[in-house]
C-alpha positions in Angstrom: 0.2 0.0 0.1 1.7 3.3 -1.1 2.2 5.9 1.5 -0.6 8.9 2.1 -0.2 11.7 -0.1 0.0 15.3 1.2 -2.8 17.6 0.9 -4.2 21.0 1.7 -7.1 19.9 3.5 -9.8 17.2 4.6 -12.7 18.1 5.4 -14.0 14.4 6.9 -17.1 12.9 8.4 -19.8 14.7 7.0 -22.6 13.7 4.4 -21.0 14.8 1.3 -23.6 16.0 -1.4 -21.2 16.1 -4.8 -24.1 17.1 -7.1 -22.3 14.7 -9.7 -24.0 13.0 -12.5 -25.3 10.2 -10.0 -26.1 12.6 -7.8 -23.7 11.1 -5.1 -24.2 11.7 -1.1 -21.6 10.1 1.0 -23.4 9.6 4.4 -19.8 9.4 6.2 -17.8 11.3 2.9 -15.0 13.5 3.5 -13.3 16.1 0.6 -9.6 16.4 0.2 -8.3 19.4 -0.8 -4.6 20.8 -2.6 -4.1 24.2 -3.2 -7.3 25.4 -5.2 -8.6 22.0 -6.1 -10.5 19.5 -5.0 -8.3 16.0 -5.6 -10.4 13.0 -4.1 -13.6 12.2 -2.3 -15.2 9.4 -1.0 -15.9 7.7 2.4 -13.8 8.9 5.3 -12.4 5.9 5.6 -11.0 5.6 2.3 -9.7 9.3 2.3 -7.9 9.2 5.8 -5.9 6.0 4.5 -5.1 8.1 0.8 -4.1 11.6 2.2 -2.0 13.3 5.0 -3.8 16.6 5.4 -1.9 19.6 6.7 -5.6 20.4 8.3 -8.3 18.2 8.9 -11.6 19.8 10.0 -13.6 17.6 12.0 -17.9 17.6 9.9 -19.9 15.4 12.0 -23.1 16.1 11.9 -22.7 18.9 9.0 -23.1 18.7 5.2 -20.5 19.5 2.6 -21.8 20.9 -0.8 -20.5 22.6 -3.5 -20.3 26.5 -3.0 -23.4 28.3 -4.0 -23.7 30.7 -6.9 -25.7 33.9 -6.6 -26.5 34.4 -10.2 -28.8 37.6 -9.9 -27.7 40.1 -7.3 -27.5 43.8 -7.1 -25.1 44.7 -3.9 -25.4 48.1 -4.1 -28.7 47.6 -2.6 -27.8 46.5 0.9 -27.9 50.4 2.3 -31.6 49.8 1.4 -33.3 46.9 3.2 -36.5 46.6 4.1 -37.6 49.8 2.1 -39.9 50.0 -0.6 -42.1 47.0 0.7 -45.5 46.6 -0.5 -45.3 48.4 -3.4 -45.7 46.5 -6.9 -42.9 46.7 -9.8 -43.4 49.7 -11.0 -44.0 51.9 -8.0 -41.4 50.1 -6.3 -39.0 51.6 -9.3 -39.9 54.6 -10.1 -40.4 55.4 -6.4 -37.9 53.9 -4.1 -35.3 52.2 -6.1 -34.6 55.2 -9.5 -34.1 57.8 -6.8 -31.9 55.2 -4.4 -29.6 54.8 -7.2 -29.5 58.0 -8.3 -28.7 59.2 -4.8 -26.0 56.9 -4.2 -22.4 58.0 -4.5 -19.5 55.9 -5.0 -18.3 55.5 -1.5 -21.6 54.3 -0.2 -21.5 51.5 -3.4 -18.4 50.2 -2.1 -19.4 49.8 1.1 -22.3 48.4 0.3 -20.7 45.9 -2.0 -18.4 44.9 1.2 -21.4 44.2 3.3 -23.3 42.1 1.0 -20.4 40.6 0.0 -19.8 39.5 3.5 -23.3 38.0 4.1 -22.8 36.4 0.6 -19.3 34.4 2.3 -21.2 33.6 5.9 -24.1 32.4 3.9 -22.1 29.9 1.8 -22.3 32.4 -1.4 -19.1 31.3 -3.3 -19.9 33.2 -6.3 -21.9 36.5 -7.3 -23.0 38.1 -10.6 -23.7 41.5 -9.3 -25.2 43.0 -11.5 -24.5 46.6 -10.8 -25.7 50.4 -11.9 -25.1 52.8 -9.0 -22.9 54.5 -9.9 -21.4 53.3 -13.2 -18.2 54.9 -13.8 -15.3 52.9 -14.2 -13.8 54.1 -10.8 -16.8 52.8 -8.8 -17.5 49.3 -10.9 -13.9 48.6 -10.5 -13.5 49.1 -6.5 -17.3 47.2 -6.4 -15.0 44.5 -8.2 -12.3 45.2 -5.6 -14.3 45.2 -2.4 -15.9 41.5 -3.7 -12.3 40.1 -4.6 -11.2 41.3 -0.8 -13.7 39.3 0.5 -12.4 36.1 -1.0 -15.7 35.4 -3.4 -15.2 34.9 -7.2 -17.7 35.8 -10.1 -18.6 39.4 -11.9 -19.2 42.7 -11.6 -22.3 43.1 -14.6 -21.7 47.1 -15.3 -25.3 48.1 -15.8 -25.6 50.4 -19.1 -28.7 52.7 -20.1 -27.2 54.1 -23.1 -29.8 56.8 -25.3 -33.1 57.0 -23.7 -35.8 54.9 -25.9 -38.8 55.8 -26.3 -40.2 52.9 -23.7 -38.2 54.5 -21.1 -39.6 58.2 -21.6 -43.1 56.3 -21.7 -42.2 54.4 -18.7 -41.0 57.4 -16.8 -37.6 56.6 -16.1 -36.0 59.8 -14.6 -33.7 61.8 -16.7 -31.0 61.5 -14.0 -30.4 58.0 -14.3 -28.9 58.6 -18.1 -25.2 59.2 -17.7 -24.0 57.9 -20.8 -24.7 57.3 -24.5 -24.4 54.5 -25.7 -21.5 54.7 -27.7 -20.3 55.9 -24.2 -21.5 52.9 -22.2 -20.0 50.5 -24.6 -16.5 52.6 -24.1 -16.2 52.5 -20.7 -17.4 49.2 -20.1 -14.9 47.8 -22.6 -12.3 49.6 -20.0 -13.6 48.1 -17.0 -13.2 44.7 -18.7 -9.6 45.5 -20.0 -8.5 46.4 -16.2 -10.1 42.8 -14.9 -8.5 40.2 -17.2 -8.9 36.8 -17.5 -6.7 36.6 -14.5 -9.3 38.5 -12.3 -11.1 36.6 -10.0 -14.1 38.7 -10.5 -14.6 40.0 -13.8 -16.6 42.6 -15.7 -19.3 42.2 -17.9 -21.3 44.0 -19.8 -24.9 44.3 -19.1 -28.0 46.7 -20.6 -30.1 47.2 -17.5 -33.6 45.6 -18.9 -34.4 44.3 -22.5 -37.7 45.3 -22.2 -37.1 49.2 -22.3 -33.2 49.4 -23.3 -31.2 50.5 -26.4 -31.5 48.1 -28.9 -27.5 48.6 -30.2 -26.7 48.7 -26.9 -27.5 45.2 -26.6 -26.0 44.6 -29.8 -22.9 45.8 -28.7 -22.7 44.0 -25.2 -23.3 41.0 -27.2 -20.2 41.5 -29.1 -18.4 42.3 -26.5 -18.7 39.4 -24.5 -17.9 37.2 -27.3 -14.6 39.0 -28.1 -13.5 38.9 -23.8 -15.1 35.3 -23.8 -17.3 36.0 -20.9 -21.2 36.8 -20.4 -23.6 39.3 -20.7 -25.9 40.0 -18.2 -29.9 41.9 -18.2 -33.1 42.0 -16.9 -35.8 40.1 -19.1 -39.3 39.9 -19.0 -39.7 40.3 -15.2 -42.9 42.4 -15.1 -46.2 41.0 -17.1 -45.8 44.3 -19.2 -42.4 44.0 -20.5 -43.1 41.6 -23.7 -45.9 43.3 -24.7 -44.1 47.1 -24.5 -41.1 45.7 -26.2 -43.7 44.0 -29.0 -45.5 46.7 -29.4 -42.4 48.6 -30.3 -40.5 46.6 -31.9 -43.0 44.1 -33.6 -41.5 41.0 -31.9 -41.2 39.9 -28.2 -37.6 40.3 -26.1 -36.4 37.0 -26.5 -38.0 36.3 -29.8 -36.0 39.6 -31.3 -32.8 38.1 -29.3 -32.7 35.4 -31.3 -33.6 36.7 -34.6 -30.6 39.2 -34.0 -28.2 35.9 -33.3 -27.8 38.1 -30.0 -29.1 34.5 -27.8 -26.4 31.9 -27.2 -24.1 30.1 -24.3 -22.7 33.7 -23.5 -26.6 35.3 -22.7 -27.5 35.2 -19.4 -31.5 36.7 -18.7 -32.4 37.5 -14.8 -35.9 36.6 -14.1 -37.4 35.5 -17.5 -40.7 35.2 -16.1 -43.2 36.3 -18.4 -41.9 34.1 -21.3 -44.1 32.5 -24.0 -43.6 29.0 -25.5 -41.7 29.8 -28.5 -39.1 32.3 -26.3 -38.7 29.2 -23.6 -37.4 26.7 -26.2 -35.7 29.3 -28.1 -34.0 30.0 -24.4 -33.4 26.7 -24.2 -32.3 25.8 -27.6 -29.1 28.2 -27.9 -28.2 27.0 -24.5 -28.6 30.3 -22.8 -28.7 31.1 -18.9 -31.5 32.3 -16.8 -31.2 33.6 -13.3 -34.8 32.2 -11.4 -35.3 34.8 -8.5 -38.4 33.0 -6.7 -38.0 35.1 -3.5 -37.6 38.4 -5.5 -40.8 37.8 -7.9 -42.7 37.1 -4.8 -41.8 39.7 -2.8 -42.9 42.1 -6.0 -45.6 39.6 -6.7 -44.3 39.6 -10.4 -44.8 36.2 -11.1 -43.6 32.6 -11.6 -41.0 31.8 -14.3 -41.1 29.0 -16.9 -38.9 26.6 -14.5 -39.6 23.3 -16.0 -40.2 24.2 -19.8 -37.2 26.0 -19.8 -34.7 23.1 -18.1 -36.4 20.7 -20.7 -35.4 22.7 -23.4 -31.9 22.8 -22.4 -31.6 26.3 -20.6 -29.2 26.9 -18.2 -31.3 27.4 -15.1 -29.6 29.2 -11.9 -30.9 31.0 -8.7 -30.3 34.1 -7.9 -31.2 36.2 -4.5 -32.0 39.7 -6.3 -30.1 41.4 -3.8 -31.2 42.7 0.0 -33.9 45.2 -1.1 -36.2 42.1 -3.1 -36.4 39.9 -0.6 -34.3 40.8 2.9 -31.4 38.7 2.4 -29.2 36.8 0.4 -29.8 33.2 1.3 -29.7 31.0 -0.4 -31.5 28.3 1.0 -34.3 30.6 1.0 -34.5 30.6 -2.4 -34.0 26.9 -3.1 -37.1 26.2 -0.7 -39.0 29.5 -2.4 -37.9 27.7 -6.0 -40.0 24.7 -5.2 -42.7 26.1 -3.0 -43.5 29.0 -5.9 -43.4 26.2 -8.9 -45.8 23.9 -6.8 -48.2 26.6 -6.0 -48.0 27.9 -9.7 -48.7 24.7 -11.6 -50.6 23.3 -8.1 -48.1 20.0 -8.7 -45.8 19.0 -5.4 -43.6 16.9 -7.9 -43.1 20.2 -10.2 -39.6 21.0 -8.3 -37.7 18.3 -6.7 -34.8 19.3 -4.0 -32.6 17.7 -6.0 -33.3 20.0 -8.9 -33.0 22.8 -6.5 -29.6 22.1 -5.4 -28.0 21.7 -8.9 -29.9 24.9 -10.0 -27.8 26.7 -7.0 -24.4 25.0 -7.2 -23.4 23.4 -10.3 -25.8 24.9 -12.9 -25.1 28.1 -11.0 -21.1 27.3 -11.8 -22.2 27.0 -16.0 -24.2 30.1 -15.7 -21.1 32.0 -14.3 -18.8 30.6 -17.0 -16.5 28.8 -13.9 -15.1 25.7 -15.8 -15.9 22.5 -13.7 -17.4 24.3 -10.6 -20.7 23.6 -8.5 -19.5 19.9 -8.0 -17.3 17.8 -5.9 -15.3 15.6 -8.1 -11.3 15.6 -8.5 -10.2 18.5 -10.6 -12.7 20.5 -9.8 -12.5 24.2 -7.8 -12.1 24.1 -4.4 -15.3 25.9 -4.0 -17.1 24.7 -0.8 -19.5 25.2 1.6 -19.9 23.2 5.5 -23.4 23.4 6.9 -24.0 22.6 10.3 -27.5 20.2 10.3 -27.5 19.2 14.3 -29.3 22.1 15.0 -33.2 21.4 16.5 -35.0 23.2 13.3 -32.8 20.5 11.5 -33.0 17.2 13.1 -33.8 14.3 12.8 -31.8 14.4 9.1 -33.7 11.3 7.2 -32.2 12.7 3.8 -29.6 15.4 3.7 -30.4 16.8 0.5 -34.0 17.2 2.3 -32.5 18.8 5.0 -30.5 21.5 3.0 -33.7 22.6 1.0 -36.5 23.0 3.5 -34.8 23.2 7.0 -31.1 24.4 6.9 -30.5 28.7 6.5 -27.6 30.8 5.9 -27.0 31.2 9.9 -26.2 27.2 9.6 -22.9 27.5 7.3 -20.3 26.9 9.4 -17.6 27.4 6.5 -17.4 28.8 3.4 -14.3 28.0 1.2 -13.5 29.9 -2.6 -10.7 28.3 -4.5 -9.2 26.4 -1.6 -9.1 29.3 0.9 -11.3 29.8 3.9 -13.5 33.2 3.6 -15.4 32.5 6.5 -15.5 30.4 9.3 -16.0 30.1 13.2 -18.8 33.1 12.7 -16.0 35.4 11.1 -14.7 36.4 7.9 -10.8 36.6 8.1 -9.4 39.7 8.3 -12.8 41.8 8.5 -13.7 44.0 11.1 -17.4 43.0 10.3 -18.8 45.2 13.5 -16.9 48.2 12.2 -18.0 47.5 8.5 -21.8 47.4 9.9 -21.7 50.2 11.6 -19.8 52.4 8.8 -23.2 50.6 6.6 -25.4 52.1 8.9 -24.0 55.8 8.8 -24.0 55.5 4.9 -27.6 54.7 4.5 -28.8 57.0 7.5 -26.8 59.8 5.1 -28.8 58.6 2.1 -31.9 58.1 3.2 -32.1 61.6 4.1 -30.6 62.9 0.4 -33.1 60.7 -1.2 -35.9 61.8 0.9 -36.8 58.3 1.6 -38.9 59.2 4.8 -42.4 58.7 4.1 -40.8 55.0 3.3 -39.7 54.3 6.5 -42.6 54.8 7.9 -44.7 51.5 9.1 -47.8 51.0 7.4 -47.8 53.8 5.3 -50.1 52.6 2.7 -52.0 50.9 5.2 -52.7 53.8 7.0 -53.7 56.3 4.1 -56.3 53.5 3.1 -57.6 53.4 6.4 -57.9 57.2 6.9 -59.9 57.6 3.4 -62.3 54.6 5.1 -63.0 56.9 8.0 -62.6 59.9 6.2 -66.0 58.6 4.0 -68.0 56.6 6.4 
């Protein structure tokens, strides 16, 4: 028998949920990591005989699974958690989100991104696609990318762009203050950011037209070309609201995704956030071209946007990942909550308790999320894969007894049950702390910036309890 080989880290004694092709779960399993890669996985006894780790972590009572990918978030919204509750999406944007975006400054965005990245690391999120559009000058975009990478995460800052003002944007009343750059300027600034964050960067920059329904079509064409040129994805909001496809159809004669397909803009570089209101033709097209969709069930429920065609997209071949949509549209960046809401939302919309199963939800949060983000071999525990891992405590009373690890993770576990997060083999969260981060000082700084922002944006009325309900009650009293 050969002598044990050295490795960096051994996670032992866990229920290892590999998310491999066979959906293998090792009930008493171990994962060996050396440097940036997973080098072995299997029963604990087997790995103990094969490896001589520099460090061993006893994971008895825990599950080990691939790190989560948050396929669509807005970290800059971290300073506005809890504002705008109870508003339909149109009012939510016009009365809250657009004013918030306009009043945010560069330091606000940097602190918000840092706070959001810490929250993500603590929740087992190893990769983020941060759709950032406030402010969107190159200095701020690169500062946000730096903040994410400093916490230790990987992923992309998808630079949100508006470009030339369109008739649809005019009709929807988007504030003119949002429009800082022309279409050509937007593409040039994004190109600069992409050059500054090349292939060696853990956090890349993607082109990201803000929204297909009211954005400039030349901006979309240019974004797709940039993504193909640099070998990255491009990202946009797509058909989140029920009126989005119709407004695009009325103006351009095609629905948004049908237009993308007709323009040869739909391929594996395309990532669409939400995609709630797709018809059958669009659903088939997304799958046929291998594009990605970020399903954001908590956000869609929070804003009552609807339920996306999960089964149709997956069956058609689309890469369906999961996203939190940021702290302003759901409260927290908790992929356990997102997985659970995926099951509940789809089952409720279809009146079918088998519409989505736990294994599919975990695959979307891990393996399919890695594919969506372009991480080669990611989202699965097997030799050669990136060592992006999360350890989840399953001993709590709310989780016990654990009859099946996959069910326990989706139905019962929460972000607070995460005890360790590794990205690229490096520990970015352990023992309640993100190494090298003064979380108390960060939270205090974020509160200070948030209070200033609320005053600048005049959000006092939006922070009053039951504002709309009180108004409704006053009207009823006055007319009775």
